[in-house]
N, C-alpha and C positions, 0 to 999 in steps of 0.2 A: 526472434529478435535478440533475446538474451543470449542465445547460443552463439550468435554472430559477434556479440560484444565481449564474450568471455576472455578472449585472448588480449583484446585491447585494454581491458580493465584488470588484468592479472596483477598488476602492481598497485592496485587500489582496493584493498580489502574492505568489504562491506558495501561498496557501491552497487555491485550486481544484486545483492540481496535487497538493498533499498529500492532499486528499480523494480524488482519483482513485487515487493510489497506495495509500492506506489501503483503499479499497473493493475494488480489484482484488486486493491482497494478502490481504485478509480472506477474500473468497469463494474465491480460488484455493487457499488453505490448506485449506479444508474440502472442496473438490472433489477435492483430491488424496487424501483418505481413500478415495474410491470408485474410484480408478484403480489399475491394477496398477503396482507399482514397477518401474523398469528393473532387470533382472537383472544387467547388467554393472556397475551402480553400487551397487545394494543399498540398505540403510538406514544412515543415519548418526545415531547416538544415537536410534534408533527413529523417525526421520522420513525421508521421501523427500527427494530433492534438490529437487523442486518445492516441498515444504513449507518447506524451509530458505530457498529464494529468496523465497518468499512472506513469511516472517517478516522477512527483510531489507527487503523493500518496506514492510512495516508499520512497522518501526523507522525507516526513512527518512522515511516520511510523518509520523510523530510528531515527528521531529527538525525537519522543515521547518515543521510547525505551531508548534512551540515557538520556533523562531528568527524566524518571521514574524508571530506573533500580535499583537505590540505595535507593529509598524512600520506606518506609514500613509504613503501617497503624497500629496503636496500637489497 
């Protein structure tokens, strides 16, 4: 999907990276529900460490999108 969007988003730097981070973080968050949590780390606020990292990726992706959505390269 990202490969197909690369030409369309060529004049919008950062958007493609943000889409990748969002997609990876989103799917990784839900995949972590099916994995066994690391026993030495345990759960933090009911979430595994992988889910917390995935949420950070999603928030970073949203931040990149919000910062780059109105910028255009000449």
